[in-house]
GUKE-188076 format. One line per field, with one value per residue (C-alpha): y, z, x; chain. Coordinates in Angstrom, 3 decimals. Layout:
REM GUKE-188076
yy	[Y,...]
zz	[Z,...]
xx	[X,...]
chain	[A,...]
//
This chain:
REM GUKE-188076
yy	[-29.318,-26.766,-27.076,-26.331,-23.286,-22.052,-22.550,-20.695,-17.841,-17.597,-17.558,-14.890,-12.679,-13.134,-12.207,-9.117,-7.990,-7.958,-4.568,-3.943,-3.834,-1.106,-2.410,-0.329,-0.978,0.676,0.514,-0.411,0.233,3.710,4.538,3.542,5.283,8.586,8.510,11.326,9.523,6.637,9.085,10.821,7.476,6.423,9.688,9.097,5.497,6.527,9.196,6.676,4.150,6.768,7.893,4.280,3.590,6.672,5.476,1.947,3.276,5.544,2.655,0.531,3.199,3.523,-0.245,-0.257,2.618,0.841,-2.635,-1.718,-0.760,-3.797,-6.124,-4.632,-4.814,-8.404,-9.987,-11.657,-13.494,-17.076,-17.887,-19.184,-16.051,-13.813,-15.704,-15.260,-11.651,-9.441,-6.408,-8.375,-9.978,-6.556,-5.192,-8.135,-7.886,-4.138,-4.541,-7.572,-5.492,-2.594,-5.001,-6.561,-3.068,-2.145,-5.368,-4.696,-1.156,-2.443,-5.046,-2.354,-0.190,-3.131,-3.892,-0.225,-0.225,-3.354,-1.801,1.492,-0.295,-2.480,0.620,2.357,-0.639,-0.814,2.914,2.673,-0.392,1.255,4.422,2.498,0.567,3.819,5.395,2.342,2.444,6.199,5.756,2.598,0.267,-3.396,-4.359,-2.591,-4.716,-4.173,-3.907,-4.893,-6.854,-10.166,-9.911,-9.800,-7.645,-8.340,-5.626,-2.747,-0.193,3.277,4.456,2.018,3.151,5.144,5.230,8.991,9.764,7.554,9.120,12.658,12.060,9.993,12.721,15.398,13.513,12.991,16.635,17.952,15.643,17.018,20.622,20.160,18.498,20.558,19.516,18.193,21.580,23.415,21.077,21.318,25.104,25.121,23.018,25.067]
zz	[53.009,54.576,51.522,49.166,51.190,51.348,47.596,46.922,49.175,47.364,43.968,45.101,46.527,43.411,41.199,43.267,43.049,39.274,37.643,36.208,32.438,30.479,27.740,25.111,21.931,18.583,16.292,13.185,10.732,12.108,11.986,8.332,7.398,8.986,8.244,5.785,3.979,3.178,2.062,-0.216,-1.561,-2.367,-4.275,-6.333,-7.049,-8.142,-10.454,-12.014,-12.513,-14.140,-16.444,-17.376,-18.108,-20.350,-22.199,-22.698,-23.770,-26.283,-27.632,-27.876,-29.985,-32.168,-32.684,-33.702,-36.123,-37.721,-37.691,-39.248,-42.695,-42.729,-41.919,-44.756,-47.140,-46.393,-45.438,-48.818,-48.442,-47.223,-43.737,-45.222,-47.333,-44.295,-42.210,-44.911,-45.833,-44.937,-44.162,-41.707,-40.166,-39.659,-38.140,-35.716,-34.680,-34.087,-31.782,-30.002,-29.180,-27.928,-25.838,-24.259,-23.487,-21.766,-19.747,-18.707,-17.687,-15.707,-13.974,-13.164,-11.631,-9.505,-8.327,-7.415,-5.512,-3.589,-2.748,-1.652,0.591,2.106,2.808,4.349,6.607,7.681,8.437,10.594,12.460,13.110,14.283,16.720,18.031,18.567,20.246,22.509,23.529,24.170,26.397,28.148,26.835,27.162,24.604,21.988,20.651,17.364,17.325,14.022,12.534,12.883,16.651,17.668,20.528,21.873,24.509,25.475,28.226,26.665,28.935,27.118,23.649,22.029,18.557,18.488,19.811,17.161,14.366,15.530,15.939,12.755,10.712,12.412,11.492,7.914,7.498,8.906,6.526,3.611,4.746,4.691,1.230,-1.924,-3.939,-7.441,-8.780,-6.654,-7.601,-11.317,-11.036,-9.421,-12.206,-15.041]
xx	[1.759,4.114,6.373,3.482,2.424,6.024,6.443,3.183,4.288,7.624,5.898,3.416,6.158,8.296,5.345,4.586,8.222,8.159,7.849,4.412,4.361,2.620,0.384,-1.385,-3.286,-3.709,-6.736,-4.753,-7.565,-8.171,-4.458,-4.279,-7.511,-6.428,-2.683,-1.997,0.835,-1.538,-4.228,-1.710,-0.475,-4.046,-4.602,-1.440,-2.478,-5.979,-4.525,-2.091,-4.898,-7.135,-4.312,-3.541,-7.221,-7.404,-4.324,-5.667,-9.079,-7.371,-5.303,-8.446,-10.146,-7.033,-6.996,-10.658,-10.113,-7.171,-8.742,-12.116,-10.777,-8.478,-11.356,-13.402,-10.451,-9.457,-12.795,-13.151,-9.823,-9.782,-8.522,-5.257,-4.753,-5.438,-2.884,-0.225,-1.001,2.019,-0.160,-2.312,0.789,2.416,-0.814,-1.067,2.580,2.275,-0.729,0.729,3.798,1.645,-0.419,2.693,4.067,0.798,0.825,4.429,3.495,0.510,2.697,5.273,2.550,1.364,4.910,5.426,2.121,3.124,6.500,4.905,2.392,5.100,7.197,4.167,3.464,7.102,7.109,3.969,5.267,8.642,6.920,4.716,7.750,9.662,6.632,6.264,9.933,9.796,6.728,7.968,5.275,6.117,3.504,1.410,-1.393,-3.164,-6.936,-8.538,-11.440,-9.602,-10.163,-6.506,-7.802,-11.243,-11.265,-9.062,-9.502,-9.750,-6.939,-4.647,-5.743,-2.929,-4.521,-5.192,-1.712,-0.122,-2.213,-1.415,2.309,2.570,0.857,2.967,6.159,4.941,3.914,7.200,9.080,7.047,7.535,11.313,11.391,10.871,7.817,8.279,7.094,9.663,12.504,11.680,11.594,15.014,16.530,14.999]
chain	[A,A,A,A,A,A,A,A,A,A,A,A,A,A,A,A,A,A,A,A,A,A,A,A,A,A,A,A,A,A,A,A,A,A,A,A,A,A,A,A,A,A,A,A,A,A,A,A,A,A,A,A,A,A,A,A,A,A,A,A,A,A,A,A,A,A,A,A,A,A,A,A,A,A,A,A,A,A,A,A,A,A,A,A,A,A,A,A,A,A,A,A,A,A,A,A,A,A,A,A,A,A,A,A,A,A,A,A,A,A,A,A,A,A,A,A,A,A,A,A,A,A,A,A,A,A,A,A,A,A,A,A,A,A,A,A,A,A,A,A,A,A,A,A,A,A,A,A,A,A,A,A,A,A,A,A,A,A,A,A,A,A,A,A,A,A,A,A,A,A,A,A,A,A,A,A,A,A,A,A,A,A,A,A,A,A,A,A]
//
């Protein structure tokens, strides 16, 4: 019994000698919803999607305008004659090529979006890690809808600090870089 009590006393004293660890949490969804770089990226993505939709709608109208007279002209031909008609074959090949170009462009846009979002996530994670090291946090937990954090004391919540400093770093980076309008003016 004395050995158990002595062992318990040693464990308690060893635990009390350990340095306390600072733990904080970040509301990940709030950081992403208020981070200016993400907001700017979303605006660029929406603009690209709108431009792409206008382009595809325009091509769709052009196809209809070109296809309608051909359908009227060749509707009396048999299926076999239509399949062998050089004008119909050329028309089909032209629009198949345009369609494959549009699909390639759409895939390229999606790949760029995925890369931009991955880069954004990496940037936020690196920023939080740097912030944690600078402020001597042992752990920074993420609070989100998947319940990774069920409760966090408000004193441990560094979400607002992270948002403020992250946006400040992003804005100072943008202030030091010339905009695309400024850089095109300089090269003209």
